[in-house]
C-alpha positions as CSV (number, residue, x, y, z in Angstrom):
1,M,-20.4,29.5,-19.4
2,D,-18.9,29.9,-16.0
3,P,-15.4,31.6,-16.3
4,F,-14.0,28.8,-14.0
5,D,-15.2,26.2,-16.5
6,F,-13.4,27.9,-19.3
7,F,-10.2,28.1,-17.2
8,M,-10.4,24.4,-16.4
9,S,-11.0,23.4,-20.0
10,E,-7.8,25.1,-21.0
11,G,-6.0,23.5,-18.1
12,A,-5.1,25.1,-14.8
13,V,-1.3,25.3,-14.4
14,I,-0.3,23.4,-11.3
15,L,3.5,23.7,-11.8
16,D,5.3,26.0,-14.2
17,A,8.9,25.4,-15.1
18,S,10.4,27.0,-12.0
19,A,7.9,25.3,-9.6
20,L,8.7,22.0,-11.3
21,Q,12.4,22.5,-10.8
22,R,11.8,23.4,-7.1
23,A,9.7,20.3,-6.5
24,L,12.4,18.1,-8.0
25,T,15.1,19.8,-6.0
26,R,13.1,19.2,-2.8
27,V,12.5,15.5,-3.7
28,A,16.2,15.0,-4.3
29,H,17.0,16.5,-0.9
30,E,14.4,14.2,0.7
31,I,15.9,11.2,-1.1
32,A,19.4,12.2,0.2
33,E,18.1,12.7,3.8
34,R,16.3,9.3,3.9
35,N,19.2,7.3,2.4
36,E,22.4,7.6,4.4
37,V,24.5,5.2,2.2
38,S,24.4,7.1,-1.0
39,T,26.4,4.5,-2.9
40,E,23.5,2.0,-2.5
41,V,20.9,4.2,-4.2
42,V,19.9,3.7,-7.8
43,L,17.1,5.5,-9.7
44,V,14.8,3.7,-12.1
45,G,12.4,5.8,-14.1
46,V,9.1,4.4,-15.3
47,Q,8.7,4.9,-19.1
48,R,8.3,7.6,-20.4
49,R,8.3,10.8,-18.3
50,G,9.5,9.0,-15.2
51,V,12.8,8.3,-17.0
52,H,13.4,12.0,-17.6
53,L,12.5,12.9,-14.0
54,A,14.9,10.2,-12.8
55,Q,17.7,11.6,-14.9
56,R,17.0,15.1,-13.4
57,L,16.9,13.8,-9.9
58,A,20.2,12.0,-10.5
59,G,21.8,15.3,-11.5
60,F,20.6,16.9,-8.3
61,L,21.8,14.0,-6.2
62,D,25.2,14.1,-7.9
63,G,25.4,17.7,-6.7
64,I,24.4,16.7,-3.1
65,W,26.4,13.5,-2.8
66,G,29.3,14.4,-5.1
67,H,29.1,11.2,-7.1
68,A,27.0,9.9,-10.0
69,V,23.8,8.0,-9.2
70,P,23.0,5.1,-11.6
71,V,19.8,5.7,-13.6
72,G,17.8,3.0,-15.5
73,S,14.5,3.0,-17.3
74,L,11.7,0.5,-16.9
75,D,8.7,-0.3,-19.2
76,V,5.8,-1.8,-17.2
77,G,3.5,-2.4,-20.2
78,M,3.7,-6.2,-20.1
79,H,3.2,-6.3,-16.3
80,R,0.0,-4.2,-16.2
81,D,-3.1,-5.9,-14.9
82,D,-5.2,-4.2,-17.7
83,L,-3.1,-5.7,-20.5
84,G,-6.0,-7.7,-21.8
85,Q,-8.1,-4.6,-22.1
86,Q,-5.6,-2.8,-24.4
87,V,-5.5,-3.3,-28.2
88,A,-1.7,-3.2,-28.4
89,P,0.4,-1.9,-25.5
90,R,3.1,0.7,-26.3
91,I,6.4,-0.8,-25.4
92,H,9.4,1.4,-24.6
93,P,12.9,0.2,-23.8
94,T,13.8,-1.1,-20.4
95,R,17.5,-0.4,-19.6
96,I,18.8,-1.2,-16.2
97,P,22.6,-1.5,-16.8
98,F,23.4,-2.2,-13.2
99,D,22.6,-4.9,-10.6
100,I,19.8,-3.9,-8.3
101,T,20.4,-6.7,-5.8
102,G,21.1,-5.3,-2.4
103,K,20.5,-1.7,-3.6
104,T,17.9,0.9,-2.6
105,V,15.9,1.3,-5.8
106,V,14.0,4.6,-6.1
107,L,11.3,4.1,-8.7
108,V,10.4,7.5,-10.3
109,D,7.2,8.3,-12.1
110,D,5.4,11.5,-13.1
111,V,1.9,10.9,-11.6
112,L,0.6,8.5,-8.9
113,F,-3.1,7.8,-9.4
114,S,-4.6,4.4,-8.9
115,G,-1.3,2.7,-7.9
116,R,-1.5,0.2,-10.7
117,T,1.5,1.4,-12.6
118,A,3.6,1.3,-9.4
119,R,2.4,-2.2,-8.8
120,A,3.4,-3.2,-12.3
121,A,6.8,-1.6,-11.8
122,L,7.3,-3.6,-8.7
123,D,6.5,-6.8,-10.6
124,A,8.8,-5.8,-13.5
125,L,11.7,-5.1,-11.1
126,N,11.6,-8.7,-10.0
127,D,13.1,-9.7,-13.3
128,F,16.3,-7.7,-12.5
129,G,17.2,-8.9,-9.0
130,R,16.2,-8.4,-5.4
131,P,16.7,-4.9,-4.1
132,K,17.4,-4.2,-0.4
133,R,14.6,-1.7,-0.5
134,I,12.3,0.0,-3.0
135,Q,11.1,3.6,-2.6
136,L,8.7,5.5,-4.8
137,A,9.2,9.1,-5.9
138,V,6.5,10.9,-7.9
139,L,6.2,14.4,-9.2
140,I,2.4,14.5,-8.6
141,D,0.2,12.5,-6.3
142,R,-3.4,13.0,-7.3
143,G,-5.1,10.5,-5.0
144,H,-7.8,7.9,-5.9
145,R,-5.7,4.9,-5.0
146,E,-7.1,1.5,-5.9
147,L,-4.2,-0.4,-4.3
148,P,-2.4,0.1,-1.0
149,I,0.5,2.0,-2.5
150,K,1.9,5.3,-1.1
151,A,4.8,7.4,-2.5
152,D,7.8,8.0,-0.3
153,F,8.6,11.2,-2.0
154,V,6.1,13.6,-3.6
155,G,6.8,16.8,-5.5
156,K,3.2,18.0,-5.1
157,N,-0.1,16.6,-3.8
158,V,-3.0,17.6,-6.1
159,P,-6.4,16.4,-4.9
160,T,-8.4,15.8,-8.1
161,S,-11.9,14.5,-9.0
162,L,-12.2,11.5,-11.3
163,S,-13.4,13.9,-14.0
164,E,-10.1,15.6,-14.1
165,R,-6.7,14.6,-15.3
166,I,-3.1,15.7,-14.7
167,Q,-1.0,16.5,-17.8
168,V,2.7,16.5,-17.3
169,R,4.7,18.0,-20.1
170,L,8.5,17.9,-20.1
171,R,10.9,19.6,-22.4
172,E,12.5,16.2,-23.4
173,T,9.2,14.7,-24.7
174,D,6.9,17.7,-25.2
175,G,9.1,20.7,-25.7
176,E,7.7,22.6,-22.7
177,E,7.8,22.4,-18.9
178,V,4.4,22.5,-17.3
179,V,1.9,20.5,-15.2
180,R,-1.7,21.2,-15.8
181,L,-5.0,20.0,-14.3
182,E,-7.6,19.4,-17.0
183,K,-11.2,18.4,-17.2
184,K,-11.7,15.1,-19.1
């Protein structure tokens, strides 16, 4: 066995805890730079890990802007275009306890791949109002888009093959902080 194959089967570390923190800090600063009216910005995390990332970004933005940024959570399971191909979709709570009408909504997700989850999130947001603008922030952009969707804010671009996957593990859901590139 090639030593590289063994390394990939274990999962190459793309971001460790400190690199993940730096990537989110940078994304928060980019969000602040692009949005001059900070009181119009709200964050909506895509269930599951996007919610935790949105909460972390809100903490960084609070430090930059000096005020709390509203954070919501969005489940896109019932808006996916592959819903009929799933046995039973996992449904997580959607909580958007603020009006998004006229706001800049920053959708937050962990990995951008085909673009289908982001498209489903755009559809799901329609149920909550009409934002002034929607921006997309992702921790990892791995390429392979099937839809014309591009992230506005990216923690790290990781070109991958279709035989690889990105595994994001966060302390809130997984008990550790790491992003790995793995062979399928």
